[in-house]
Structure formats: C-alpha cells, structure tokens
ROVODREN-192755 format. One record per residue (C-alpha): residue number from 1; residue in three letters; x, z, y. Coordinates in nm, 2 decimals, m for minus. Example, Ala and Ser with C-alpha at 12.3 -4.5 7.8 and 13.67 -1.06 7.14 Angstrom:
BEGIN
<num:1 | residu:ALA | X:1.23 | Z:0.78 | Y:m0.45>
<num:2 | residu:SER | X:1.37 | Z:0.71 | Y:m0.11>
//
This chain:
BEGIN
<num:1 | residu:MET | X:1.57 | Z:3.61 | Y:m2.80>
<num:2 | residu:GLU | X:1.78 | Z:3.41 | Y:m3.05>
<num:3 | residu:VAL | X:1.79 | Z:3.04 | Y:m3.01>
<num:4 | residu:ASP | X:1.95 | Z:2.80 | Y:m3.26>
<num:5 | residu:PHE | X:2.18 | Z:2.53 | Y:m3.11>
<num:6 | residu:GLY | X:1.98 | Z:2.22 | Y:m3.05>
<num:7 | residu:GLU | X:1.64 | Z:2.39 | Y:m3.07>
<num:8 | residu:ILE | X:1.37 | Z:2.25 | Y:m2.84>
<num:9 | residu:LEU | X:1.16 | Z:2.51 | Y:m2.66>
<num:10 | residu:GLU | X:0.84 | Z:2.39 | Y:m2.51>
<num:11 | residu:PRO | X:0.77 | Z:2.54 | Y:m2.16>
<num:12 | residu:ILE | X:0.47 | Z:2.77 | Y:m2.16>
<num:13 | residu:SER | X:0.44 | Z:2.82 | Y:m1.78>
<num:14 | residu:ARG | X:0.20 | Z:2.61 | Y:m1.59>
<num:15 | residu:ALA | X:0.48 | Z:2.55 | Y:m1.34>
<num:16 | residu:PHE | X:0.63 | Z:2.31 | Y:m1.59>
<num:17 | residu:TRP | X:0.32 | Z:2.11 | Y:m1.66>
<num:18 | residu:ASP | X:0.34 | Z:1.75 | Y:m1.56>
<num:19 | residu:ASP | X:0.05 | Z:1.62 | Y:m1.35>
<num:20 | residu:TYR | X:0.08 | Z:1.28 | Y:m1.52>
<num:21 | residu:ASP | X:0.03 | Z:1.42 | Y:m1.87>
<num:22 | residu:ASP | X:m0.31 | Z:1.38 | Y:m2.05>
<num:23 | residu:LEU | X:m0.49 | Z:1.22 | Y:m1.75>
<num:24 | residu:THR | X:m0.78 | Z:1.13 | Y:m1.98>
<num:25 | residu:GLU | X:m0.83 | Z:1.50 | Y:m2.06>
<num:26 | residu:ASN | X:m0.81 | Z:1.61 | Y:m1.69>
<num:27 | residu:GLU | X:m1.16 | Z:1.68 | Y:m1.58>
<num:28 | residu:GLU | X:m1.06 | Z:1.62 | Y:m1.21>
<num:29 | residu:TYR | X:m0.92 | Z:1.27 | Y:m1.29>
<num:30 | residu:LYS | X:m1.15 | Z:0.97 | Y:m1.29>
<num:31 | residu:GLN | X:m1.05 | Z:0.62 | Y:m1.39>
<num:32 | residu:PRO | X:m1.08 | Z:0.40 | Y:m1.08>
<num:33 | residu:GLU | X:m1.38 | Z:0.17 | Y:m1.09>
<num:34 | residu:TRP | X:m1.52 | Z:m0.08 | Y:m0.86>
<num:35 | residu:ASN | X:m1.87 | Z:m0.04 | Y:m0.70>
<num:36 | residu:ALA | X:m1.99 | Z:m0.34 | Y:m0.90>
<num:37 | residu:ASP | X:m2.04 | Z:m0.43 | Y:m1.27>
<num:38 | residu:ASP | X:m1.72 | Z:m0.54 | Y:m1.43>
<num:39 | residu:ARG | X:m1.87 | Z:m0.89 | Y:m1.51>
<num:40 | residu:ASP | X:m1.92 | Z:m0.93 | Y:m1.13>
<num:41 | residu:VAL | X:m1.56 | Z:m0.85 | Y:m1.04>
<num:42 | residu:ILE | X:m1.43 | Z:m1.21 | Y:m1.01>
<num:43 | residu:CYS | X:m1.13 | Z:m1.33 | Y:m0.81>
<num:44 | residu:PRO | X:m1.25 | Z:m1.59 | Y:m0.56>
<num:45 | residu:GLU | X:m1.14 | Z:m1.95 | Y:m0.64>
<num:46 | residu:ASN | X:m0.86 | Z:m2.10 | Y:m0.44>
<num:47 | residu:LEU | X:m0.74 | Z:m1.76 | Y:m0.31>
<num:48 | residu:LYS | X:m0.41 | Z:m1.82 | Y:m0.14>
<num:49 | residu:SER | X:m0.29 | Z:m1.47 | Y:m0.03>
<num:50 | residu:PHE | X:m0.35 | Z:m1.11 | Y:m0.14>
<num:51 | residu:ILE | X:m0.22 | Z:m0.87 | Y:0.12>
<num:52 | residu:VAL | X:m0.21 | Z:m0.49 | Y:0.07>
<num:53 | residu:VAL | X:m0.21 | Z:m0.28 | Y:0.39>
<num:54 | residu:GLU | X:m0.17 | Z:0.09 | Y:0.32>
<num:55 | residu:GLY | X:m0.12 | Z:0.41 | Y:0.50>
<num:56 | residu:GLN | X:m0.31 | Z:0.66 | Y:0.71>
<num:57 | residu:LYS | X:m0.60 | Z:0.49 | Y:0.90>
<num:58 | residu:ALA | X:m0.52 | Z:0.16 | Y:0.75>
<num:59 | residu:GLU | X:m0.88 | Z:0.05 | Y:0.71>
<num:60 | residu:GLU | X:m0.98 | Z:0.15 | Y:1.06>
<num:61 | residu:LEU | X:m0.67 | Z:m0.03 | Y:1.20>
<num:62 | residu:MET | X:m0.74 | Z:m0.35 | Y:1.01>
<num:63 | residu:LYS | X:m1.10 | Z:m0.35 | Y:1.12>
<num:64 | residu:LEU | X:m0.99 | Z:m0.35 | Y:1.48>
<num:65 | residu:LEU | X:m0.72 | Z:m0.60 | Y:1.43>
<num:66 | residu:VAL | X:m0.86 | Z:m0.85 | Y:1.18>
<num:67 | residu:LEU | X:m1.17 | Z:m0.76 | Y:0.99>
<num:68 | residu:GLY | X:m1.43 | Z:m0.68 | Y:1.26>
<num:69 | residu:ASP | X:m1.77 | Z:m0.67 | Y:1.10>
<num:70 | residu:VAL | X:m1.66 | Z:m0.82 | Y:0.77>
<num:71 | residu:LYS | X:m1.82 | Z:m0.62 | Y:0.48>
<num:72 | residu:PRO | X:m1.60 | Z:m0.50 | Y:0.19>
<num:73 | residu:PHE | X:m1.59 | Z:m0.75 | Y:m0.10>
<num:74 | residu:LEU | X:m1.53 | Z:m0.45 | Y:m0.33>
<num:75 | residu:SER | X:m1.46 | Z:m0.08 | Y:m0.29>
<num:76 | residu:LEU | X:m1.35 | Z:0.18 | Y:m0.54>
<num:77 | residu:LYS | X:m1.61 | Z:0.44 | Y:m0.64>
<num:78 | residu:THR | X:m1.33 | Z:0.70 | Y:m0.66>
<num:79 | residu:GLY | X:m1.02 | Z:0.65 | Y:m0.44>
<num:80 | residu:TYR | X:m0.97 | Z:0.50 | Y:m0.10>
<num:81 | residu:VAL | X:m0.92 | Z:0.13 | Y:m0.16>
<num:82 | residu:SER | X:m1.13 | Z:m0.16 | Y:m0.04>
<num:83 | residu:LEU | X:m1.10 | Z:m0.54 | Y:m0.06>
<num:84 | residu:TYR | X:m1.21 | Z:m0.78 | Y:0.22>
<num:85 | residu:HIS | X:m1.24 | Z:m1.15 | Y:0.16>
<num:86 | residu:LEU | X:m1.15 | Z:m1.39 | Y:0.44>
<num:87 | residu:PRO | X:m1.27 | Z:m1.73 | Y:0.30>
<num:88 | residu:GLU | X:m1.16 | Z:m1.93 | Y:0.61>
<num:89 | residu:THR | X:m0.80 | Z:m1.84 | Y:0.54>
<num:90 | residu:LYS | X:m0.83 | Z:m1.80 | Y:0.17>
<num:91 | residu:THR | X:m0.70 | Z:m1.44 | Y:0.20>
<num:92 | residu:MET | X:m0.79 | Z:m1.11 | Y:0.04>
<num:93 | residu:ILE | X:m0.71 | Z:m0.80 | Y:0.24>
<num:94 | residu:CYS | X:m0.67 | Z:m0.48 | Y:0.04>
<num:95 | residu:THR | X:m0.67 | Z:m0.16 | Y:0.25>
<num:96 | residu:SER | X:m0.55 | Z:0.16 | Y:0.09>
<num:97 | residu:GLU | X:m0.54 | Z:0.52 | Y:0.21>
<num:98 | residu:GLU | X:m0.50 | Z:0.66 | Y:m0.14>
<num:99 | residu:LYS | X:m0.27 | Z:0.96 | Y:m0.16>
<num:100 | residu:ASN | X:m0.32 | Z:1.07 | Y:m0.52>
<num:101 | residu:LEU | X:0.00 | Z:0.98 | Y:m0.71>
<num:102 | residu:ASN | X:m0.19 | Z:0.97 | Y:m1.04>
<num:103 | residu:TYR | X:m0.41 | Z:0.68 | Y:m0.91>
<num:104 | residu:TYR | X:m0.14 | Z:0.43 | Y:m0.81>
<num:105 | residu:GLY | X:m0.09 | Z:0.29 | Y:m1.16>
<num:106 | residu:PRO | X:m0.46 | Z:0.27 | Y:m1.25>
<num:107 | residu:ILE | X:m0.55 | Z:0.12 | Y:m0.92>
<num:108 | residu:THR | X:m0.29 | Z:m0.15 | Y:m0.99>
<num:109 | residu:GLU | X:m0.46 | Z:m0.22 | Y:m1.32>
<num:110 | residu:VAL | X:m0.80 | Z:m0.28 | Y:m1.15>
<num:111 | residu:LEU | X:m0.63 | Z:m0.51 | Y:m0.90>
<num:112 | residu:SER | X:m0.46 | Z:m0.71 | Y:m1.17>
<num:113 | residu:ARG | X:m0.72 | Z:m0.98 | Y:m1.20>
<num:114 | residu:PHE | X:m0.66 | Z:m1.06 | Y:m0.83>
<num:115 | residu:ILE | X:m0.28 | Z:m1.02 | Y:m0.81>
<num:116 | residu:ASP | X:m0.24 | Z:m1.22 | Y:m1.13>
<num:117 | residu:LYS | X:m0.42 | Z:m1.53 | Y:m1.00>
<num:118 | residu:THR | X:m0.31 | Z:m1.53 | Y:m0.63>
<num:119 | residu:PRO | X:0.00 | Z:m1.74 | Y:m0.55>
<num:120 | residu:GLU | X:0.11 | Z:m1.52 | Y:m0.26>
<num:121 | residu:VAL | X:0.10 | Z:m1.14 | Y:m0.28>
<num:122 | residu:VAL | X:0.22 | Z:m0.91 | Y:0.00>
<num:123 | residu:GLY | X:0.25 | Z:m0.53 | Y:0.02>
<num:124 | residu:ILE | X:0.27 | Z:m0.36 | Y:0.36>
<num:125 | residu:SER | X:0.32 | Z:0.01 | Y:0.37>
<num:126 | residu:ILE | X:0.28 | Z:0.20 | Y:0.70>
<num:127 | residu:GLN | X:0.51 | Z:0.51 | Y:0.70>
<num:128 | residu:PRO | X:0.64 | Z:0.77 | Y:0.94>
<num:129 | residu:SER | X:0.98 | Z:0.68 | Y:1.08>
<num:130 | residu:SER | X:1.10 | Z:1.03 | Y:0.98>
<num:131 | residu:LEU | X:1.11 | Z:0.90 | Y:0.62>
<num:132 | residu:HIS | X:1.35 | Z:0.63 | Y:0.71>
<num:133 | residu:LYS | X:1.70 | Z:0.73 | Y:0.59>
<num:134 | residu:GLY | X:2.05 | Z:0.60 | Y:0.64>
<num:135 | residu:GLN | X:2.24 | Z:0.43 | Y:0.92>
<num:136 | residu:LYS | X:2.05 | Z:0.33 | Y:1.23>
<num:137 | residu:ASP | X:2.07 | Z:m0.04 | Y:1.28>
<num:138 | residu:GLY | X:1.90 | Z:m0.32 | Y:1.46>
<num:139 | residu:ASP | X:1.56 | Z:m0.21 | Y:1.61>
<num:140 | residu:SER | X:1.54 | Z:0.12 | Y:1.44>
<num:141 | residu:ASP | X:1.56 | Z:0.31 | Y:1.77>
<num:142 | residu:LYS | X:1.23 | Z:0.16 | Y:1.88>
<num:143 | residu:VAL | X:0.89 | Z:0.34 | Y:1.85>
<num:144 | residu:SER | X:0.82 | Z:0.13 | Y:1.54>
<num:145 | residu:PHE | X:1.01 | Z:m0.12 | Y:1.33>
<num:146 | residu:ILE | X:0.98 | Z:m0.31 | Y:1.00>
<num:147 | residu:ARG | X:1.20 | Z:m0.35 | Y:0.70>
<num:148 | residu:GLY | X:1.16 | Z:m0.60 | Y:0.41>
<num:149 | residu:LEU | X:1.21 | Z:m0.60 | Y:0.04>
<num:150 | residu:ASN | X:1.23 | Z:m0.95 | Y:m0.11>
<num:151 | residu:SER | X:1.13 | Z:m1.08 | Y:0.24>
<num:152 | residu:PRO | X:1.13 | Z:m1.46 | Y:0.29>
<num:153 | residu:PHE | X:1.21 | Z:m1.40 | Y:0.66>
<num:154 | residu:SER | X:1.57 | Z:m1.37 | Y:0.75>
<num:155 | residu:GLU | X:1.50 | Z:m1.21 | Y:1.09>
<num:156 | residu:ILE | X:1.36 | Z:m0.90 | Y:0.93>
<num:157 | residu:TYR | X:1.62 | Z:m0.64 | Y:0.83>
<num:158 | residu:PRO | X:1.62 | Z:m0.56 | Y:0.46>
<num:159 | residu:LEU | X:1.51 | Z:m0.23 | Y:0.33>
<num:160 | residu:LYS | X:1.82 | Z:m0.05 | Y:0.21>
<num:161 | residu:GLU | X:1.88 | Z:0.25 | Y:m0.03>
<num:162 | residu:PRO | X:1.78 | Z:0.53 | Y:m0.03>
<num:163 | residu:ASN | X:1.46 | Z:0.40 | Y:0.12>
<num:164 | residu:PHE | X:1.19 | Z:0.26 | Y:m0.10>
<num:165 | residu:ILE | X:0.83 | Z:0.14 | Y:m0.12>
<num:166 | residu:THR | X:0.57 | Z:0.37 | Y:m0.26>
<num:167 | residu:GLY | X:0.20 | Z:0.37 | Y:m0.33>
<num:168 | residu:VAL | X:m0.03 | Z:0.08 | Y:m0.42>
<num:169 | residu:SER | X:0.23 | Z:m0.17 | Y:m0.27>
<num:170 | residu:ALA | X:0.49 | Z:m0.05 | Y:m0.51>
<num:171 | residu:GLY | X:0.25 | Z:m0.07 | Y:m0.80>
<num:172 | residu:VAL | X:0.15 | Z:m0.43 | Y:m0.71>
<num:173 | residu:ALA | X:0.52 | Z:m0.53 | Y:m0.67>
<num:174 | residu:SER | X:0.62 | Z:m0.38 | Y:m1.00>
<num:175 | residu:TRP | X:0.33 | Z:m0.55 | Y:m1.18>
<num:176 | residu:ARG | X:0.42 | Z:m0.89 | Y:m1.03>
<num:177 | residu:LYS | X:0.79 | Z:m0.84 | Y:m1.12>
<num:178 | residu:PHE | X:0.70 | Z:m0.75 | Y:m1.47>
<num:179 | residu:HIS | X:0.50 | Z:m1.07 | Y:m1.50>
<num:180 | residu:ASP | X:0.78 | Z:m1.28 | Y:m1.34>
<num:181 | residu:LEU | X:0.58 | Z:m1.33 | Y:m1.03>
<num:182 | residu:THR | X:0.70 | Z:m1.29 | Y:m0.67>
<num:183 | residu:CYS | X:0.58 | Z:m1.02 | Y:m0.43>
<num:184 | residu:PHE | X:0.70 | Z:m0.97 | Y:m0.07>
<num:185 | residu:CYS | X:0.71 | Z:m0.61 | Y:0.04>
<num:186 | residu:PHE | X:0.74 | Z:m0.45 | Y:0.39>
<num:187 | residu:ALA | X:0.77 | Z:m0.10 | Y:0.53>
<num:188 | residu:VAL | X:0.64 | Z:m0.05 | Y:0.88>
<num:189 | residu:TYR | X:0.80 | Z:0.27 | Y:1.02>
<num:190 | residu:VAL | X:0.60 | Z:0.43 | Y:1.30>
<num:191 | residu:GLU | X:0.72 | Z:0.71 | Y:1.52>
<num:192 | residu:ALA | X:0.42 | Z:0.79 | Y:1.72>
<num:193 | residu:LEU | X:0.12 | Z:1.00 | Y:1.61>
<num:194 | residu:ARG | X:m0.11 | Z:0.74 | Y:1.75>
<num:195 | residu:PHE | X:m0.15 | Z:0.37 | Y:1.68>
<num:196 | residu:ASP | X:m0.15 | Z:0.17 | Y:2.00>
<num:197 | residu:SER | X:m0.07 | Z:m0.19 | Y:2.10>
<num:198 | residu:GLN | X:0.30 | Z:m0.11 | Y:2.11>
<num:199 | residu:THR | X:0.34 | Z:0.08 | Y:1.78>
<num:200 | residu:ILE | X:0.15 | Z:m0.18 | Y:1.58>
<num:201 | residu:GLU | X:0.35 | Z:m0.48 | Y:1.70>
<num:202 | residu:PRO | X:0.56 | Z:m0.50 | Y:1.38>
<num:203 | residu:LEU | X:0.24 | Z:m0.50 | Y:1.17>
<num:204 | residu:VAL | X:0.07 | Z:m0.77 | Y:1.38>
<num:205 | residu:GLY | X:0.39 | Z:m0.98 | Y:1.36>
<num:206 | residu:ILE | X:0.41 | Z:m0.97 | Y:0.98>
<num:207 | residu:LEU | X:0.04 | Z:m1.04 | Y:0.94>
<num:208 | residu:LYS | X:0.07 | Z:m1.35 | Y:1.16>
<num:209 | residu:LYS | X:0.37 | Z:m1.47 | Y:0.96>
<num:210 | residu:PHE | X:0.14 | Z:m1.48 | Y:0.65>
<num:211 | residu:GLY | X:m0.14 | Z:m1.66 | Y:0.84>
<num:212 | residu:VAL | X:m0.36 | Z:m1.37 | Y:0.92>
<num:213 | residu:GLN | X:m0.47 | Z:m1.40 | Y:1.29>
<num:214 | residu:CYS | X:m0.52 | Z:m1.07 | Y:1.48>
<num:215 | residu:LYS | X:m0.76 | Z:m1.02 | Y:1.76>
<num:216 | residu:GLU | X:m0.59 | Z:m1.05 | Y:2.10>
<num:217 | residu:GLY | X:m0.65 | Z:m0.80 | Y:2.38>
<num:218 | residu:GLN | X:m0.77 | Z:m0.52 | Y:2.15>
<num:219 | residu:ASN | X:m0.75 | Z:m0.17 | Y:2.30>
<num:220 | residu:ILE | X:m0.59 | Z:0.01 | Y:2.00>
<num:221 | residu:ASN | X:m0.59 | Z:0.39 | Y:2.02>
<num:222 | residu:ILE | X:m0.61 | Z:0.56 | Y:1.68>
<num:223 | residu:LYS | X:m0.49 | Z:0.91 | Y:1.61>
<num:224 | residu:ALA | X:m0.28 | Z:0.86 | Y:1.30>
<num:225 | residu:ALA | X:m0.22 | Z:1.23 | Y:1.20>
<num:226 | residu:GLU | X:m0.16 | Z:1.58 | Y:1.31>
<num:227 | residu:SER | X:0.22 | Z:1.54 | Y:1.25>
<num:228 | residu:ASN | X:0.46 | Z:1.26 | Y:1.17>
<num:229 | residu:LEU | X:0.46 | Z:1.36 | Y:0.80>
<num:230 | residu:TYR | X:0.12 | Z:1.21 | Y:0.74>
<num:231 | residu:MET | X:0.20 | Z:1.03 | Y:0.42>
//
C-alpha cells in the first residue's frame, strides 16, 4: 500500500475507537438526570458545605457513619450518585459509586448548580492503597491513610505525583478551578478488603474537620470488594 508523506489514515478497526467519541449517538449512553423535574432541582439556601464521598460502598458507609435514616435529597436516574441534605449543619453530602468514565463529566455538569453556589466544596475519594505510588512516607505503612490536594490542614501529607484524584471528585475540583473557586480534595487509601472502625479512621477524621459529626460506637463491618483493585 502506497502512502504519501503526511497523509492521514483513519483507523478502521474497532480497537481504535474512542469510548468518548459521539456519546450522544451511543445507544448505551444516557445523559445523567435527577429523579425530579429540572425546575425542582434547587440548591438549598444558606448551604455551607458540599462534600463528595466516593468509592466502593460509599453510600452504605456514609449511612452508617452520618446519614442514618436521612432520605436522599436527589438521586440520579442513571448512575450511582445521590445527594443528602443535612440542614442542621448546612451541608450537602454527595455519595458516588459511579465507575463509568464517560459519566464523570456529565455528572459534574448536573452538580454545577450546587458546587457553584456553595462556599466550601470538598472531594473525598476512597481508593485501594495498592494504587498509591511513590516513596513511602509518614503514615503510609498503616492499614489506611489520607493524602490531601489543596488541603487547608498542614498535618495531612500532600498528594504527590504520580498519584492523582479521579472520578466525580476530580470533575468537581476541575469545575471549581475553572471558575476560580476553591476545592479541597483528599484521597483515603485503604488496604483492607473490609471497612471497619480502624480502616475508616482517616475518613472519619476528615469529615469531622469539615463539621460533619460521625456516629460514635458504630460497629462498622462492610465488605468493600473481592480484591483490593475494586476501583
């Protein structure tokens, strides 16, 4: 086959197709929508904090720690994201167990009316410790530890390259940065396959720092995944 210098050949194999191309034409892809009419999706007045907690079993974990019997303020029709309003602390908790990479951007868009108006936005991503790369430092030898990106707390070790934040937390942080707004991000690295009172200590600690009180004496025993590569 003769090819002229500089000629562009479009790939014809499905192996070269990009999953992000032509999402609107993909029959399997559905634009995220709330389980409410758009006119009813209103950010509560005087909301102080919007906190994203994402990862495997994030919603179940937050129900045990914080939410209890609180009903979702909103949930996505497609996708695994729910919002919980805590009016007594003027906080909105966003739980996400979404794994579809195509959804992170659109989910950020439907969250924009909340993250635009809330003074304090926080992203907390629960990840397996096997994904943490680089030199071991500080408390990284423990069963779970936390790293911060743009953290206001000096006692929390910073998240260093090549580690990064992904998912809805990354989408929210990028959206805030693009609009010249602050977002605090944290990665909670967990080694165990189960969440228990010991492994969730970093999560409980960071929630308390942002004014979210966790229930004391809870017997936490949640199977996170079949392996430590659950994200």
